[in-house]
DRENKOL-57625 format. One record per residue (C-alpha): x, y, z; residue in one letter; residue number from 1. Coordinates in steps of 0.25 Angstrom, whole numbers. Example, Ala and Ser with C-alpha at 12.3 -4.5 7.8 and 13.67 -1.06 7.14 Angstrom:
<sites>
+-------+-------+-------+------+-----+
:    xx :    yy :    zz : rest :  nr :
+-------+-------+-------+------+-----+
:    49 :   -18 :    31 :    A :   1 :
:    55 :    -4 :    29 :    S :   2 :
+-------+-------+-------+------+-----+
</sites>
This chain:
<sites>
+-------+-------+-------+------+-----+
:    xx :    yy :    zz : rest :  nr :
+-------+-------+-------+------+-----+
:    -2 :   133 :    54 :    M :   1 :
:   -12 :   141 :    48 :    R :   2 :
:    -9 :   146 :    35 :    G :   3 :
:     4 :   139 :    35 :    R :   4 :
:     3 :   124 :    35 :    P :   5 :
:    17 :   121 :    30 :    L :   6 :
:    23 :   129 :    42 :    L :   7 :
:    28 :   118 :    52 :    Y :   8 :
:    32 :   125 :    67 :    T :   9 :
:    36 :   111 :    72 :    S :  10 :
:    43 :    97 :    68 :    Y :  11 :
:    29 :    91 :    74 :    E :  12 :
:    21 :    98 :    63 :    A :  13 :
:    30 :    97 :    52 :    D :  14 :
:    31 :    82 :    53 :    S :  15 :
:    15 :    79 :    55 :    A :  16 :
:     8 :    70 :    48 :    M :  17 :
:    -2 :    80 :    44 :    L :  18 :
:     3 :    94 :    46 :    P :  19 :
:    -7 :   103 :    41 :    S :  20 :
:   -21 :   104 :    42 :    A :  21 :
:   -24 :   102 :    27 :    S :  22 :
:   -18 :    88 :    28 :    K :  23 :
:   -25 :    84 :    41 :    K :  24 :
:   -38 :    88 :    35 :    V :  25 :
:   -35 :    80 :    21 :    A :  26 :
:   -30 :    68 :    28 :    M :  27 :
:   -44 :    70 :    36 :    G :  28 :
:   -51 :    71 :    23 :    V :  29 :
:   -44 :    59 :    16 :    L :  30 :
:   -46 :    50 :    29 :    L :  31 :
:   -61 :    52 :    27 :    L :  32 :
:   -61 :    50 :    13 :    V :  33 :
:   -54 :    37 :    15 :    A :  34 :
:   -62 :    32 :    26 :    F :  35 :
:   -74 :    35 :    19 :    T :  36 :
:   -72 :    29 :     7 :    L :  37 :
:   -80 :    15 :     8 :    P :  38 :
:   -93 :    25 :    13 :    L :  39 :
:   -92 :    30 :    -2 :    Q :  40 :
:   -95 :    43 :     2 :    L :  41 :
:   -86 :    52 :    -5 :    I :  42 :
:   -91 :    56 :   -20 :    P :  43 :
:   -81 :    52 :   -30 :    G :  44 :
:   -74 :    42 :   -21 :    L :  45 :
:   -85 :    32 :   -18 :    K :  46 :
:   -80 :    22 :   -28 :    W :  47 :
:   -67 :    21 :   -20 :    L :  48 :
:   -78 :    17 :    -8 :    G :  49 :
:   -83 :     5 :   -16 :    S :  50 :
:   -78 :    -9 :   -10 :    N :  51 :
:   -69 :   -13 :   -23 :    P :  52 :
:   -61 :     0 :   -21 :    W :  53 :
:   -60 :    -1 :    -7 :    L :  54 :
:   -52 :   -14 :    -9 :    V :  55 :
:   -45 :    -7 :   -18 :    V :  56 :
:   -41 :     4 :    -7 :    L :  57 :
:   -39 :    -6 :     3 :    G :  58 :
:   -28 :   -13 :    -4 :    Q :  59 :
:   -23 :     2 :    -7 :    A :  60 :
:   -24 :     4 :    10 :    L :  61 :
:   -17 :    -9 :    13 :    I :  62 :
:    -5 :    -5 :     2 :    F :  63 :
:    -4 :     9 :     8 :    A :  64 :
:     0 :     2 :    19 :    I :  65 :
:    10 :    -7 :    14 :    G :  66 :
:    16 :     5 :     5 :    A :  67 :
:    18 :    13 :    18 :    L :  68 :
:    27 :     3 :    23 :    G :  69 :
:    34 :     3 :    11 :    L :  70 :
:    37 :    18 :    11 :    N :  71 :
:    41 :    17 :    26 :    I :  72 :
:    53 :     7 :    18 :    L :  73 :
:    53 :    14 :     4 :    T :  74 :
:    48 :    26 :     6 :    G :  75 :
:    55 :    32 :    20 :    L :  76 :
:    66 :    23 :    21 :    A :  77 :
:    70 :    22 :     6 :    G :  78 :
:    71 :     6 :     6 :    Q :  79 :
:    68 :    -1 :    -8 :    V :  80 :
:    58 :   -13 :    -4 :    S :  81 :
:    52 :   -22 :   -14 :    L :  82 :
:    47 :   -32 :    -2 :    G :  83 :
:    35 :   -26 :     3 :    H :  84 :
:    26 :   -37 :    -3 :    A :  85 :
:    36 :   -47 :     7 :    F :  86 :
:    32 :   -39 :    19 :    F :  87 :
:    16 :   -37 :    16 :    M :  88 :
:    18 :   -54 :    14 :    G :  89 :
:    24 :   -56 :    27 :    M :  90 :
:    14 :   -47 :    33 :    G :  91 :
:     1 :   -54 :    25 :    A :  92 :
:     4 :   -68 :    29 :    Y :  93 :
:     8 :   -63 :    45 :    T :  94 :
:    -7 :   -58 :    44 :    A :  95 :
:   -11 :   -72 :    35 :    A :  96 :
:    -5 :   -81 :    49 :    I :  97 :
:    -8 :   -73 :    60 :    L :  98 :
:   -23 :   -68 :    54 :    G :  99 :
:   -26 :   -79 :    45 :    G : 100 :
:   -34 :   -92 :    47 :    E : 101 :
:   -26 :  -105 :    47 :    T : 102 :
:   -32 :  -114 :    36 :    G : 103 :
:   -29 :  -119 :    23 :    R : 104 :
:   -15 :  -121 :    24 :    G : 105 :
:   -11 :  -108 :    30 :    V : 106 :
:   -10 :  -105 :    44 :    V : 107 :
:   -17 :   -94 :    53 :    G : 108 :
:   -18 :   -88 :    67 :    F : 109 :
:   -32 :   -79 :    66 :    G : 110 :
:   -27 :   -67 :    73 :    L : 111 :
:   -33 :   -54 :    72 :    P : 112 :
:   -29 :   -42 :    63 :    I : 113 :
:   -23 :   -34 :    74 :    W : 114 :
:   -12 :   -46 :    77 :    I : 115 :
:   -10 :   -50 :    62 :    W : 116 :
:    -9 :   -36 :    55 :    L : 117 :
:     1 :   -30 :    64 :    P : 118 :
:     9 :   -44 :    64 :    A : 119 :
:    10 :   -42 :    48 :    A : 120 :
:    17 :   -30 :    49 :    G : 121 :
:    26 :   -34 :    62 :    I : 122 :
:    30 :   -47 :    55 :    V : 123 :
:    33 :   -39 :    42 :    A : 124 :
:    40 :   -29 :    49 :    A : 125 :
:    49 :   -40 :    57 :    L : 126 :
:    52 :   -47 :    43 :    I : 127 :
:    57 :   -32 :    38 :    G : 128 :
:    65 :   -31 :    49 :    I : 129 :
:    73 :   -44 :    46 :    L : 130 :
:    73 :   -41 :    32 :    V : 131 :
:    78 :   -26 :    34 :    A : 132 :
:    93 :   -31 :    39 :    P : 133 :
:    95 :   -35 :    24 :    T : 134 :
:    88 :   -25 :    17 :    A : 135 :
:    94 :   -13 :    25 :    V : 136 :
:   109 :   -17 :    18 :    R : 137 :
:   105 :   -15 :     5 :    V : 138 :
:    97 :    -2 :    -2 :    R : 139 :
:    91 :     2 :   -14 :    G : 140 :
:    90 :    -7 :   -25 :    L : 141 :
:    96 :   -21 :   -15 :    Y : 142 :
:    86 :   -17 :    -7 :    L : 143 :
:    75 :   -18 :   -16 :    A : 144 :
:    81 :   -32 :   -20 :    F : 145 :
:    80 :   -38 :    -5 :    V : 146 :
:    66 :   -33 :    -3 :    T : 147 :
:    63 :   -40 :   -17 :    I : 148 :
:    69 :   -53 :   -10 :    A : 149 :
:    60 :   -52 :     0 :    L : 150 :
:    48 :   -52 :    -9 :    V : 151 :
:    52 :   -65 :   -17 :    F : 152 :
:    55 :   -71 :    -4 :    V : 153 :
:    42 :   -68 :     2 :    G : 154 :
:    35 :   -74 :    -9 :    D : 155 :
:    43 :   -86 :    -8 :    H : 156 :
:    38 :   -87 :     7 :    I : 157 :
:    23 :   -84 :     4 :    F : 158 :
:    22 :   -94 :    -8 :    R : 159 :
:    28 :  -106 :     2 :    N : 160 :
:    24 :  -102 :    16 :    L : 161 :
:     9 :  -107 :    13 :    R : 162 :
:     5 :  -109 :    27 :    I : 163 :
:     6 :   -94 :    27 :    V : 164 :
:     3 :   -89 :    12 :    S : 165 :
:    -6 :  -100 :     7 :    G : 166 :
:     2 :  -103 :    -4 :    G : 167 :
:     6 :   -96 :   -18 :    P : 168 :
:    -8 :   -95 :   -26 :    G : 169 :
:   -17 :   -98 :   -12 :    V : 170 :
:   -14 :   -89 :    -3 :    G : 171 :
:   -21 :   -87 :    10 :    R : 172 :
:   -31 :   -78 :    16 :    T : 173 :
:   -29 :   -67 :    27 :    W : 174 :
:   -36 :   -63 :    40 :    P : 175 :
:   -47 :   -54 :    36 :    P : 176 :
:   -46 :   -38 :    42 :    L : 177 :
:   -54 :   -39 :    55 :    E : 178 :
:   -51 :   -33 :    67 :    V : 179 :
:   -52 :   -46 :    78 :    K : 180 :
:   -48 :   -45 :    92 :    L : 181 :
:   -44 :   -60 :    91 :    W : 182 :
:   -50 :   -71 :    83 :    K : 183 :
:   -66 :   -68 :    85 :    E : 184 :
:   -76 :   -70 :    75 :    E : 185 :
:   -81 :   -54 :    74 :    E : 186 :
:   -69 :   -44 :    71 :    P : 187 :
:   -70 :   -33 :    80 :    L : 188 :
:   -68 :   -25 :    66 :    L : 189 :
:   -74 :   -32 :    54 :    A : 190 :
:   -65 :   -27 :    41 :    V : 191 :
:   -67 :   -38 :    32 :    S : 192 :
:   -82 :   -39 :    30 :    S : 193 :
:   -94 :   -30 :    27 :    D : 194 :
:  -101 :   -24 :    40 :    G : 195 :
:  -103 :   -11 :    47 :    S : 196 :
:   -93 :    -1 :    52 :    W : 197 :
:   -98 :    10 :    63 :    F : 198 :
:  -112 :     8 :    59 :    G : 199 :
:  -107 :     8 :    43 :    I : 200 :
:  -108 :    -4 :    33 :    D : 201 :
:   -94 :    -5 :    26 :    F : 202 :
:   -91 :   -17 :    16 :    S : 203 :
:   -78 :   -25 :    19 :    R : 204 :
:   -70 :   -17 :     7 :    Q : 205 :
:   -75 :    -3 :    16 :    A : 206 :
:   -71 :   -10 :    29 :    K : 207 :
:   -56 :   -15 :    25 :    Q : 208 :
:   -53 :    -1 :    19 :    Y : 209 :
:   -57 :     7 :    30 :    I : 210 :
:   -48 :    -3 :    41 :    F : 211 :
:   -36 :    -2 :    30 :    L : 212 :
:   -38 :    13 :    29 :    L : 213 :
:   -35 :    13 :    44 :    G : 214 :
:   -23 :     4 :    44 :    L : 215 :
:   -18 :    13 :    33 :    L : 216 :
:   -20 :    26 :    42 :    I : 217 :
:   -13 :    19 :    53 :    V : 218 :
:    -1 :    15 :    45 :    F : 219 :
:     0 :    29 :    36 :    A : 220 :
:     1 :    35 :    51 :    L : 221 :
:    12 :    26 :    55 :    F : 222 :
:    20 :    27 :    40 :    H : 223 :
:    18 :    42 :    42 :    K : 224 :
:    22 :    43 :    55 :    N : 225 :
:    36 :    34 :    52 :    I : 226 :
:    40 :    45 :    42 :    A : 227 :
:    38 :    57 :    53 :    R : 228 :
:    47 :    50 :    62 :    T : 229 :
:    61 :    48 :    66 :    R : 230 :
:    61 :    35 :    58 :    L : 231 :
:    54 :    41 :    46 :    G : 232 :
:    65 :    51 :    46 :    R : 233 :
:    77 :    39 :    47 :    A : 234 :
:    70 :    33 :    35 :    F : 235 :
:    72 :    44 :    27 :    A : 236 :
:    84 :    47 :    30 :    A : 237 :
:    88 :    33 :    26 :    I : 238 :
:    79 :    34 :    14 :    R : 239 :
:    88 :    48 :    10 :    D : 240 :
:   101 :    43 :    14 :    R : 241 :
:   104 :    31 :    22 :    D : 242 :
:   119 :    34 :    23 :    I : 243 :
:   115 :    50 :    28 :    A : 244 :
:   105 :    43 :    37 :    A : 245 :
:   114 :    33 :    44 :    E : 246 :
:   124 :    44 :    47 :    I : 247 :
:   113 :    51 :    54 :    M : 248 :
:   110 :    41 :    62 :    G : 249 :
:   100 :    31 :    56 :    V : 250 :
:   101 :    18 :    59 :    D : 251 :
:    99 :    14 :    44 :    E : 252 :
:    98 :     0 :    47 :    V : 253 :
:    87 :     2 :    57 :    S : 254 :
:    79 :    10 :    51 :    Y : 255 :
:    78 :     3 :    37 :    K : 256 :
:    76 :   -10 :    45 :    A : 257 :
:    65 :    -3 :    52 :    L : 258 :
:    58 :     3 :    39 :    A : 259 :
:    59 :   -12 :    33 :    F : 260 :
:    52 :   -16 :    47 :    A : 261 :
:    40 :    -3 :    46 :    V : 262 :
:    38 :    -6 :    31 :    S : 263 :
:    37 :   -22 :    34 :    S : 264 :
:    26 :   -18 :    44 :    F : 265 :
:    18 :   -10 :    35 :    F : 266 :
:    20 :   -20 :    24 :    A : 267 :
:    16 :   -31 :    33 :    G : 268 :
:     3 :   -25 :    37 :    V : 269 :
:    -1 :   -22 :    24 :    S : 270 :
:     0 :   -38 :    18 :    G : 271 :
:    -7 :   -41 :    28 :    A : 272 :
:   -18 :   -32 :    26 :    L : 273 :
:   -16 :   -34 :    10 :    L : 274 :
:   -19 :   -49 :    13 :    A : 275 :
:   -30 :   -47 :    23 :    S : 276 :
:   -37 :   -38 :    13 :    F : 277 :
:   -37 :   -46 :     2 :    F : 278 :
:   -40 :   -60 :    12 :    G : 279 :
:   -31 :   -68 :     1 :    S : 280 :
:   -16 :   -66 :    -3 :    R : 281 :
:    -7 :   -75 :   -12 :    T : 282 :
:     8 :   -78 :    -7 :    P : 283 :
:    10 :   -71 :   -22 :    E : 284 :
:     5 :   -58 :   -17 :    S : 285 :
:    18 :   -52 :   -10 :    W : 286 :
:    26 :   -50 :   -22 :    D : 287 :
:    35 :   -42 :   -28 :    L : 288 :
:    23 :   -34 :   -36 :    V : 289 :
:    17 :   -30 :   -22 :    L : 290 :
:    30 :   -25 :   -18 :    S : 291 :
:    31 :   -17 :   -30 :    V : 292 :
:    18 :   -12 :   -28 :    T : 293 :
:    21 :    -4 :   -17 :    F : 294 :
:    34 :     1 :   -22 :    I : 295 :
:    25 :     7 :   -32 :    A : 296 :
:    15 :    11 :   -21 :    I : 297 :
:    27 :    20 :   -13 :    I : 298 :
:    32 :    25 :   -26 :    L : 299 :
:    19 :    29 :   -32 :    I : 300 :
:    14 :    35 :   -19 :    G : 301 :
:    27 :    41 :   -13 :    G : 302 :
:    38 :    36 :    -7 :    A : 303 :
:    41 :    40 :     8 :    G : 304 :
:    25 :    46 :    10 :    T : 305 :
:    14 :    40 :    17 :    T : 306 :
:     5 :    48 :     9 :    A : 307 :
:    12 :    42 :    -3 :    G : 308 :
:    13 :    28 :     0 :    A : 309 :
:    -3 :    27 :     3 :    I : 310 :
:    -6 :    34 :   -12 :    L : 311 :
:     4 :    25 :   -20 :    G : 312 :
:    -6 :    14 :   -12 :    A : 313 :
:   -18 :    19 :   -17 :    F : 314 :
:   -12 :    21 :   -30 :    F : 315 :
:    -6 :     9 :   -33 :    V : 316 :
:   -18 :     1 :   -28 :    V : 317 :
:   -29 :     8 :   -34 :    M : 318 :
:   -22 :    10 :   -47 :    V : 319 :
:   -24 :    -6 :   -53 :    P : 320 :
:   -42 :    -4 :   -49 :    R : 321 :
:   -41 :    10 :   -57 :    L : 322 :
:   -33 :     2 :   -68 :    V : 323 :
:   -44 :   -10 :   -67 :    E : 324 :
:   -55 :     0 :   -68 :    N : 325 :
:   -49 :     8 :   -78 :    F : 326 :
:   -47 :    -5 :   -86 :    T : 327 :
:   -62 :    -9 :   -85 :    R : 328 :
:   -67 :     5 :   -89 :    L : 329 :
:   -59 :     3 :  -101 :    L : 330 :
:   -65 :   -12 :  -104 :    G : 331 :
:   -79 :    -3 :  -104 :    E : 332 :
:   -75 :     8 :  -113 :    L : 333 :
:   -68 :    -3 :  -124 :    T : 334 :
:   -83 :    -6 :  -130 :    G : 335 :
:   -87 :     8 :  -132 :    G : 336 :
:   -84 :    18 :  -142 :    E : 337 :
:   -76 :    32 :  -141 :    G : 338 :
:   -64 :    38 :  -137 :    V : 339 :
:   -64 :    30 :  -123 :    L : 340 :
:   -68 :    16 :  -130 :    A : 341 :
:   -56 :    19 :  -140 :    A : 342 :
:   -46 :    23 :  -128 :    I : 343 :
:   -50 :     9 :  -119 :    A : 344 :
:   -47 :     1 :  -130 :    N : 345 :
:   -34 :     7 :  -132 :    F : 346 :
:   -30 :     4 :  -117 :    I : 347 :
:   -38 :   -10 :  -115 :    L : 348 :
:   -35 :   -23 :  -122 :    K : 349 :
:   -48 :   -31 :  -122 :    S : 350 :
:   -43 :   -43 :  -130 :    G : 351 :
:   -32 :   -50 :  -135 :    A : 352 :
:   -31 :   -44 :  -148 :    N : 353 :
:   -35 :   -30 :  -142 :    D : 354 :
:   -24 :   -21 :  -140 :    F : 355 :
:   -24 :   -11 :  -126 :    G : 356 :
:   -14 :    -6 :  -115 :    L : 357 :
:   -24 :   -14 :  -104 :    I : 358 :
:   -28 :   -27 :  -105 :    G : 359 :
:   -41 :   -35 :  -100 :    T : 360 :
:   -36 :   -49 :  -104 :    S : 361 :
:   -22 :   -57 :  -103 :    V : 362 :
:   -20 :   -59 :  -120 :    I : 363 :
:   -14 :   -48 :  -128 :    G : 364 :
:    -8 :   -34 :  -127 :    P : 365 :
:   -12 :   -25 :  -115 :    G : 366 :
:    -8 :   -24 :  -100 :    L : 367 :
:   -17 :   -29 :   -89 :    S : 368 :
:   -22 :   -22 :   -79 :    T : 369 :
:   -11 :   -27 :   -70 :    F : 370 :
:    -1 :   -23 :   -77 :    Q : 371 :
:    -5 :    -9 :   -80 :    V : 372 :
:    -5 :    -7 :   -64 :    N : 373 :
:    10 :   -12 :   -66 :    L : 374 :
:    13 :    -3 :   -77 :    L : 375 :
:     6 :     9 :   -69 :    L : 376 :
:    15 :     6 :   -57 :    Y : 377 :
:    28 :     5 :   -63 :    G : 378 :
:    25 :    17 :   -72 :    L : 379 :
:    20 :    26 :   -61 :    L : 380 :
:    34 :    20 :   -52 :    I : 381 :
:    41 :    28 :   -64 :    V : 382 :
:    33 :    40 :   -66 :    V : 383 :
:    32 :    43 :   -50 :    F : 384 :
:    49 :    41 :   -49 :    L : 385 :
:    52 :    49 :   -60 :    I : 386 :
:    40 :    60 :   -58 :    F : 387 :
:    36 :    60 :   -44 :    E : 388 :
:    45 :    52 :   -33 :    P : 389 :
:    34 :    53 :   -23 :    L : 390 :
:    23 :    47 :   -29 :    G : 391 :
:     9 :    52 :   -27 :    L : 392 :
:    13 :    59 :   -16 :    Y : 393 :
:    21 :    68 :   -23 :    G : 394 :
:    10 :    71 :   -33 :    I : 395 :
:     3 :    75 :   -21 :    W : 396 :
:    13 :    84 :   -17 :    L : 397 :
:    15 :    89 :   -30 :    R : 398 :
:    -1 :    92 :   -31 :    V : 399 :
:    -1 :    98 :   -15 :    R : 400 :
:    10 :   107 :   -18 :    N : 401 :
:     4 :   113 :   -30 :    Y : 402 :
:    -9 :   117 :   -24 :    W : 403 :
:     0 :   123 :   -11 :    K : 404 :
:     7 :   132 :   -21 :    G : 405 :
:    -3 :   134 :   -31 :    W : 406 :
:    -4 :   145 :   -39 :    P : 407 :
:     9 :   145 :   -38 :    F : 408 :
:    20 :   136 :   -43 :    S : 409 :
:    29 :   136 :   -32 :    Y : 410 :
+-------+-------+-------+------+-----+
</sites>
C-alpha cells in the first residue's frame, strides 16, 4: 500500500519474499550488479570482475549453497551438525562416479551434468535419511558428537576406497561444468572453457561464475520457500521448543529426519560443484575443518535467514584473500620509510630473527596467514554470539531500522 509499506492486509502479503516495492527494486539492482560483474562495467567494482576474484566469488557461491543446506538443519530446525563435510564428500564422489571418466585406477561413467549433479544431492539425502533415526534420538552436544563421528567415518572411507577417490594425497579428476545432452563432444553450454555467450566473449572463470550464480538463485528460492511453508514453521517449532511442538501435533522424528535429508541434499550438490569447480580434490579435503567453516558461515552470517547464510559464505570465503592481499601490501611497505613502513614492520615478520604478528616464513615468531584466518573466524564467532546473535544479517537490520526511524532514536 502506498505510503504504508509495512501495512499488510493479507497473510499472502505478509509472507511474501519481497513484500515491498523497495525490496523488489533493491533485489533487482543486486541481481543486475551480480550478473554484470564479469563485464567490469561498474565503477569501483571492476576489481571483482577480474579472473582471480571471479574464482573466489565462484567458491563463495558454492559455499553459499552448502550453507543454505546447513541453515535448514541448524538455523531452522535447531539441530547442531558438524558432519556437513561428510555429506559434501558423498555428493562429490557420487558426481565423480557418474560423471567422471574411468582411468588411473578409478571408475567413472561419463554421464552429463543433468544426471550427476541431482544424483549427488539425492544420494547425500538418502544417506541423511539413513543417519537421521540415530541422530534424532539425541540432541544438543550429543548430536554434535554423532555428526562429528560421520566426518571421521567418511575420512576413513574416502581414503581407502581408492577406486572411487583415487587414494589419499592423490585424488582424482571430476567432471567439468559442461551442459550436455549425453556424451557428445561439443556441449550445449560450454562452461569450463573460454568462449562466447550471446555474442559476448567470456573467460572460463566468468562463465563458471554466471553458471554458479544461477544455481545459487534457484537454491536460495528453494530455501526461502521452505522457510515460508508449513514445513518451515514445523522446523521452527521444533527449534524453539520441541516438546511443545510435539504436543501441538508436529511429528518431531519425521520432521527432524526430513531436515537432515533436505540439508544433506544441499550439501551433496555443493560438494559436487566444489570438486568440479576446482577439478581435483583429495580425500583429506572433506574434513572437520570444512564442517567448522560452515558452522562459522552460519553463525557469522546469521542463523535461520537466507540472506545471512549467503552473506556469511561470501564473508568467510573472501576474508582469506583479503588477508593475503593485506599481507602482500605490508610486504611492499616494509622496505620504505615513514609511519606506514613502521606499522608494516611491526605487523609483518620477514625473517627468523624478526618480530611480527603475521609471518611470511615458517621459522620464528608470528602467525601464518592460515593461522590468522582461523583466529579471525574464532574471534568473529565469539563476538557475534555475544553481541549480535543474528550475525551480519542482524547488523543489516540495525542499520536499516536506524535509517527508517531517522532522525528519531525510536
